N, C-alpha and C positions, 0 to 999 in steps of 0.2 A: 321681655325676651332675653334679658341679661342673666341667663341661668348657668351656662356651661362654658368651660374653657374651649377655645376653638380647636379644631382638629390639628394634630401636630405637624402634618406635612401637606404639601399640595403638589399638583402637577403644574410645572411652569409651562409657559407657552412653548409649543414645539417650533422648530425652525421653519422658516417660510422663505419664499422668494420675494415677499412683499418688502420693498425698500424701506418703508416706514417702520418695519419691525426690526430689521438688522441690515443697515445699508452697507456694512463692511463685511458681509458674509462671504462673498466670492472675490478672490483676487487673482486675476489672470496671470499665468506664467508663460513666458515666450520661448524659453529654451531650457535645456538640461546641461549641467546639474542645476539644482534649484538655487534661487537667489538667496543670499544670506538674510535678506529682509524677511524671510519666512519665519525667523525666530520672533521678531516683533509682532508679525501678523498673527502668529499662533497664540502669543500671550494675550492679545486683545480679544481673541475668540474663546478664551478659556471658559468664561461663564456660559456662553452659548453651547459649547461642546459638552460641558457638564450637564446642561439642561437636557440635551438630546440623549445623553448617555443613560438616561432612564431606560432606554431600550435594551441595554445590556447589563445593567447593574441594579441592585435593590436599594442603593444608598441615595439619599437626597443631597443636593448641593448645599453648601453653606449659604449661598445667596437665597435659596428657597426658604431655609429656616429663618433667615433674617427678615424676609418679607412677611412670614407668618407672625414672627415675634413683634413686628411693628403694629400688629392688629390686636395685641393682648387687651387693650382697653375697650375693645368692641367685641363682645361675646354674643354668640347667637346659638339658640337651641333649635335644631332642625327637626326635632322629633315630631312636632305637629304636622309639618309639611310632609315628612316621610310617611306618617300614618295616613294622611290624606291621599298621597299618591299610591300607596299600596292597596287602598280600598276603592280608589277611583277606577273608572273603566279603562281598559287598555288603550293606549294612545293610537291615534289613527296612523295609517301607513303613508299619509300624505307627506310629500317631501317638503312642503312649505306650509306649516300650520299657521292659519290666519288668526288674528286677534278675535276673541269671542265678542259677540254682539251684546251679551249680558252675562253677569256672574251671579252665582248664588252668594249669599252673605258670607258663608264660611270661606270660600275661595277668595272672595274680595278682601276679607280680613287678612288672609295669608299673603296675598300679593302686596298689600300695604305694609305688612310687618317685615317682609324680606326685601323691600325695594332698595334699601341702603346697604345690603350685603355686598362686600367687595368681591370682585371677580375671582381673586386667588382662593377665597374660601369655597366658592362654588366649584372651582376646579378640584380642590382637595376633597370635597364631599363626593363629587362625581367619581374621582379616582378610587376612593375607598369602597363605594358602592359597586363599581364595576369589577373590582378585584375580589369580591366575595362570592357567595353562592348564587345559584341561578335566580332565586327570588329577588335578591338584591340587584342583580343585573337588570331584571325586568323593571325594578324601581328606578334604576339609573336611566333606562330608556325613557320612562315617564317623566323623569326630572328634566332631561334635555328638551323634550317636547313642551313641557310646561314652561320652562324658561324662555324658549323660543316664542311660544304663544303670547307671553306677557312682556316680551322685550326686556328681560331683567338681567341678561348677561351677554356680552359680546366677546369675541365673535362666535357665531354659531358653528362655523366650520371648525374652530378650535375645540368646541365642546364635543363634536362628533369625533374629532381626531383623538381627544383624550379617551373617549369611550372605546374607540377602535384599538388604540394603543394598549389599554388595560385588558381588553379581550385577548389581544395577542399574547400579553404576558401571562395570562391565565390559560394559555394553550387552547383558546376558543377561536381558532382561525376562521372556521366556517361561519360562526356568528358575526365575526368582524367583517367578512365579505358581504353578508346579508345586510348589515347596518350601512356599509358604504354605498349600497345601491339606493339608499333613501335620499342621498344628496349628490349633487354633481361633484365629481372628483376635483378637488382643489389641491394646491401644493401641500396644505395641511394634511388632508386625508390621504394623498399619495404617500407622503412621508410616513404617516402612521401605518398604512397598509404594508409598505415595504419593510418597515421595522418589524411588524407582526409576522410577516412571511419569513424574514431572516431569522427571527428568534425561534420560530418553529421549524427551521431548517427546510423550508419549502423554497429552495433556491430558484427553481425554474419560475415560480410565480413572481418572486422578487425581481428577477431579471426582466421578465415580461412587463411588469409594472414600470420599471425604470425606462424601458424602451417606449412604453405607451406615454409615460410622463414627458419624454423628450418630444414625441410626436405632437402632444398637446401644447407644446411651446413652453413647458416648464423645464427647469434644469435641475438635475439631481445634484446633491451636495456631498461634501466629504464624509458626513456621518452615514449617509446611505451606503456609500461605497465601503466604509469600514464594516458596517453591519453585514453586508453581502459577503465580503471577504472572510469575516469571522465565521459566517455560516459555512462557507466553502472549506475552511480549514478544519471544521469539525467532522468532515467526511472521512471515511477510511482511506479512500483513494482520491487524490486531488489532481485535477487536470491542470498542468502548468500552462497549457495553451489558453485555457479559460482565464487564468490570472493575467496573462499577457494581454488578452482582449479587453479585460476590465481596465488595465492600465492605459491602453490606447483610448478607451472611452473617457477616462479621467483627463487625459491630455486634450482630447477633442472638446471636452466641456470646460476647459480652462480651470479645472479645480486645483486649488493650491493644496499641496500635500503638507499636512501638519504632522506632528510627532506620532499621534495615535495611528493615523492612516499609514504612515511609513512603517511603523512597527507591525501593523497587520499585514502589509504587503510582504515584508521580510519573512515573517512566520509562514505565510502562505507558500512562498516559493521554497522555503526550507523544507516544509512538510511535503511539498510536491517533488522533492529530490533535485530541484534545480539550484545547485550550489552557486553557480556563476551569478544568477540573478539575485540570489539572497545576498551575496557578497557585494554586488554592485549597489543595491539599495542601502546596505549597511554603511558603505562609504558615503552615500548621499546624505544619510541622516547625521553622520559624524561631521561631514564637511560643512554642514549648515548649522553647526553648533547645537544640535539637538541630541538628546540622550536616547540610546536604545535601552529598552527594558531588559532586565536580567533574563526573563523568559525568552525574549527575542534572541539574545546572545546565545542562550543554551540551545535554541533551535538551530542556529547557524553552526555551532560546534558539532551538533549531532549530524547534520547533513554533510558537513565536511568529513567527519569520521566515517560515515556510511559510504562515501564516495572515494575513500582511500586517501584523502588529502589531510593527513595527520598533522603535518607541519603547520598548515594554515589553521587547523583547529587549535593547536598549541598557541599560535600567535594571537588568535581571537580571545583565548582564555587569559593570556597574559595582559592583553589590553583591558579586559574586564577588571583585573586586579589593579592595574596601574591607574584606572579611572577612579580609584578610591572606593570601589564597591567590594565588599567581602563576599567572595563566591560561596554559595551554599552547596548543599549536598548534590542538588540537581546538576549544577555546573560541573562539579567534579565527576559525577557519574557520566555526563555526556563525553568528557575527555577520556575517561576510563574505557567507555564503550569503543571509542576510536582506537585506543591502544589494543584492546582485545581483538577487534576486527582485523587490525594490521598484524596481529600475532606478536606484538612487542610485549612480552611478559615482564621484562625488567622495568619498562616504563609504567606498566600497569601497577606493579608493586610500589614503584616510587610515588605515583600520584595518590595512592591510598595512604602511604606514610605521610605525605605532605598534607593530606586532608586531616589526619589525626593530629599533626603538629599544630594545625590552625584551630584546634579545639572542636572539630566537627566529628561526630561519631558516625562510622559507616552505617548506612541503613540497609534495608533488605535488598535493594537493587545493587548497592555497592558489593555486598557479599556475593550476590548471584553472578555479577559480572566477573568477579575475581575467581570464583569457582569455574566459570566458563573459560577463563584464561588458562587455568591449570589443566582443565579437561582437554583443551585443544592441544596442549603440550604432552598429554598423556601422563601427567603427574597426579595420579589419583590419590596418593597419600597426602599430598599438599592440599588437594581439594577437600579431603576429609578433615584435615586440620582446620581449614577455614570454616567448615560446617560446624565443628565443635566450638570454635571461637564464636561463631554466630550465636550458638545456643547459650554459651557462657555470658555473652553480653545482652541476653534477654531479647534478642531479635529472633522472632519465630520464623524459621524457614518455611517457605511455601512450596506448593507442589511443583512449581516451575523449576526450583533449584534441583530437586530430585530428578525431574525430567531431563535436565541438562546432564547430570551425572549418568543417568541411564543411556542417553543418546551417545555419550562418549564411549561407554562400554559397547554399545551396538556398533559404532563405527570401527572399533578395534576388534570386532568379532567375538567379544566376550559376552555372548548372550546369556550364558548361565548365571551371570551376576544380576540379572533382572530381578530374580526372586529375592536376592539378598538386599537389593536397593529397596524393594517394596517392603520388606520386613523392617529395615532401618527407618523407613519413612513413617510407618505406623507406630514404631517405638517412640518417635519424636512427637507423636500426637498430630501428625499431618495426614489428612485423608486424601488419597489419590483422586484427582479430578479426571475429566475426559481427556485432556491433553496428555497426562501421564499414561493413561491406558492406551491411547493411540500410539505413543512412542514404544510402549512395551509390546503391543501387537505387531508393530512394524519390525522391531528387533527380532521377535520370535519367527515371524513370517519370512524374513530375509534369509534365515539360516535353516529353513526347511523344518521348523518345529511347528507344524500346522496344528497338531493336537493341542499343544500348549497355547498357541495363539487363540484357538477357538475356546479353550477353557477360560482364558483371560477375558475374552469377549463376553462369555456367559456370566462371569463374576462381576464384570462391569455393569451388566444389566440387572443382576440380582441386587446390586447396591443402589439401584434407582437412578443410575447415570444413563441417559439416553444416548445411543450412538448417533453421531453426526455423519455428514458426508465423508469426512476424513476417515472415520472408523470403517465405514462400509467399503470405501474405495481401497483402503489398505488391505482389508481381508480379501476382497475380490481380486485385487491385483496380485497378491502373493500366491493365491491358488492358481490363477491363470498362468503366471510365469513358471510355475513348477509343473505345468501340464495338466492340472486338475480342472479342466474346462467345465465339466458337468457341475462340479461343486461351485465354481465361480458363477455359473448361470443360476444355480439355486439361490445363492446369496443375493444376486441381482434382483431376482423376483421377490425374495424376502424383504429386501430393502424397500421396494416399491409398496409392498403390502403393509409395511410398518408405518407408512405415511411420510417417510423421508424421501423427498423427490431427488432423483438422480440429477447430477450436475453434468457439465460438459466433460469433466475428467472421467466420470463414471462411464459415459458413452464411449469415450476414447479407449478406455480399458476393455470394454466389451467388444468394440469394433476390432481391436487387435486380437482378442480371444477368438472371435468367429473367423477372422482372417487366417489365423494359424490353423484352423480346422477346415479351411477352404469352404466355409458356409457363406457363399457370396450373396445369396438371396437375403439371408439374415443380416449381412453387413449393410446392404442397401436399405433394408427395412429399419434397422437401428438408426441409420443416418436420417431417414425420413421422420421417424418419431422424435428424434432430437430436435429437428427444426420445427416440427408441429407444436412442441412444448415451449417455443420461443427461445430456445438455446441456439445461439449462433455458433457454427463450427469455427474453431480457432486454428492457429498454425499447427498445433499439436495434432488436431483431428486430421488435417490434410496430410501431415507427415506420416501419421499412422496408416492412412489409406495408401499412400504412395509406397510405404514399406511393405505392407502385406500383399499388395498387388504385384509389386516388383519381385518379391521373394518367390511368388508363384509363377513368375514369367508372364503375368498379365500386364504387359507394358502399355498396352493401349489404354486400359483403365487408369493406370498410374499417371500417364501424360494428361489424360482428361481431367483428373483431379487437380493436377498442377495448373492447368489452364483455367479451370473453374475457380480456383483460389485467387489467381491473378485478376480475373474478371470482377471479383467481389472486393477488390482493393486491398487484399492482404498480400504482404510481401513474403515470398518464400524464404525459408531459413536455410542456413548451411546444412542443418541436420537433414532437411528434406532432400536436398541434392546428394548428400552423403549416402542416404538410403537408396536413392535411384542409381547412383554410380556403383554402389556395392552390389545391388541386384544385377546390374549388367555384368559386373566383374565376375560374379560367381557362375555366370553362364558363359564366360569367355567371350563376351560381346564387347571387345575393347573399343571398336570404333564408336559404338553407341555410348560407351562410358566417356570417351573423349568428347563427344558432342554434348553430353549432359554437363561435363565440366566447363565447356566453353559457354554454354547457356548460363551457368551459374555466375561466371565472370561477367557476362554481359548484363546480368541483373544487379551488378554492383557489389556482389559478395566476394570477399577475399577468400582465396583457397585456404582450407584448413589442413592440418596434418592428417585428419581422418579421411578427408576426400582424396588427398594425394596418395595415402596408403591404399585406398580402394582402387585408385587408378593403377598403381603398381601391381596390385593383385590381378586386375583385368588384363594387363599386358603379360603377366606371368601365366595366367590360365590360357592365354592365346599364344604362348611360346614366343613372345616378342621381348626377349631379354634385354636387348639393346635399348628399346623404348622404356623399359622398366628402370634401367639405370639412368636414362635421361631425366626421369622424374626426380630421382635422387639428386642429380646435378641442379635441377630447377629449385629444389628445396634449399640447397646450399647458396645459390645465387640470390634468393629472396629472403635470406636470413631466417628461414624456418628450420628449426632444429629437428632432424630426424629422431624418431624414438625407437624403442625396442621392436615395435611392430613393423616399422619401416624395414629394418635390417632383416628381421625374421622372414618377412614376405619376399624380400630379394633372395634370401637363401633358398626359400621354397621354389622360387622361379628357376634358380640355377639347377636345383636337383631335378626339376621337371624336365629340363633339356639335357640332363646327365652331365652337366659341367661341375662335377663334384670337386675338382681340384681348386675351383675359385671360391668355394664356400668358406674355407678357413680364413681367407683374406678379408671377406666381408665381416666375419665374426670378430676378427682382430680390429677392424675399423670401428665396429660398434663399441668395443671396450675403450678404444682410444678417444672416442667422441664423448665419453662420460656416461654411456648407457649401460645399465646393469643387465646382463642377459637373464632372461626368465627361463622357466622350465622348458617352454616350447623352443626357444632359441638353442638351448643346450641340446635338446633332442634332435634338432635339425643338424647341428654340428656332428653329433655322434653318428647320425644316419649317414652323413657324407663321408666321415672318416672310416666308418665300417665298410661302406661300399668301396672306397678307395683301397682299403686293406684287402678286401676280398678280390678286387680287380688285380692288385699287385700279386697276391698269392696265385691267382689263376694264371697270370702272365708268367710268373716264375715257374709254375708247374708245367705250362706249355713249353717254356724254354728248356726245362729239364728233359721233358719227353723228346723234344726235337734233338737235343744233344745226344741223348742215349741212342736214338734212332740212327744218327749219323755215325756214332762210334761202332754200332753193331754192323753197319754196312762195311766199314773198313776192315773188320775182322772176319769177314766171310771167306772160307777156304777156296783156293783156286779151283780145286776139284769140283766143288759145287757149281762154280761158274761154268 
């Protein structure tokens, strides 16, 4: 039998709650922050953690390789056994295969030949079989049953766990669950199943298994929590509340946090946008003498930058350098992104220069962010210089870079440059993608270039790029906003026929379109269809309904939508109340507007400038000028800065009650407050001054006529009298 070198790797025993396997696995903690003893405890568990890390990495631990190397003098050829298992009958589904009463000579010979094979080699063979094709997996099933029937390897729970684990790694989660049903769930199989679910991003099943494991009297360990948190962080949107619940479970299970689990928790909170929690656990990991990974630090810098905490992002970046680690491009880009978001162009340029001085070449993301920074400042020529530098340094720009340049032109109203950007993009050998076309369609649609927008849409489809929800929503919305409601409805139907399912935003756009046309039955029908497709109305949906109902004076339906929203646990937004207050204001219903404003305050929403401006308008329409100016005084007392709309609305209220002489003083106050008058404000002032001038002329004319009349009377001849 000494024919072949043993297999190069093996599956080491998975973790278990069995005290004979690893008595030091769990170390209770009694308080926070963690005890410094965690460092020593973590080091003693390194081999165990490396063992279970097979659930998240393809590398084998050094300990595993040494175990296999110690068996080099004992070589086994498993080919005869595998041939026998592949031709033998399929194993029984019995959960406890019993030893056979008799054996044929061939099987008896095999049993005797392999009786001295060490367990690690069986584990390695089983792992390799179960990670291969379906026929090998079937052989692996047969191998486990055969070993169990002849009592050749212990423990059998571990064999099933290895098989489940390998199935999970091969993305065969369904087969893993089927196999788990053949044996009673033990800590081994629980852990393997949780790992399989986490690896396949089936987070709900993993969490359910952990809860079931707890009910069965077994305790989840730190590796399970790491795997689940890693699965959670791979999602597009991470629920910070779920992370907090997981941490509460960790504490209740008295699981000691090691470096890997702490790093996973920090990354999770950072990606969930919870900068405070990420910073807290970063302090915990540093306070206990453990090291945060570079990727963890980058995630913290990113979330600090996204939340506008640029100074803290700088401090974390400096700590990274002071810790003896050389920041890579990802760390520099994270800080650069923070500067770009904060609008700090000088700091953005400085960090790129620092990056180059450290011998790091800017990559695609670096250039893209720098172009973003220049675009935000309107420095288009500088953005083009960066683009040329990018090409000179052999860094191929992608479609996103050109999308950002195009978005900058769009925001500045220079939609004509869209075609120039498209031409330059193709000259650089970059093909426009769906995102670029979506930005281009949006730019053309916003400036009433619907023909060009539709041409771009057709060109996009002719190049084999399928429109997504963003594409359709953009087209439908720009047609609806410009009053082309029939075309918007046609595009909505075409979207559904193309197989692209409308999303909540699509229905919101169409509800607004039908509401503008006072097609109330269609509005209700759309709302019902939306819910029947499993799409839940969001705050925007209810705000849209309140707006269209309020603008049409259907205040009963508007209030009904508001109450329905509250009953479903959704919190009304300031925008919704602004729409309602504005609807009351336009109809001169100032008392109703005041009531809506008070309800908004009672719901815990702070008054916005928009809501207060609508309130001023309501008082103005109702000729309650004194109340309108009392709102202005409220703004000043609550440190809300009045804007140009505030003063313009006040001037309009004064003109309505013919107090033209007070308009210039309001205009002067607007300028002194730092507000730049717009075209409407200047028109209000001209209107008031013109009326005052006409009034003065009329008054002067009347005075002249009266004077002439009096003079004529004094010169009448006495004879006439």
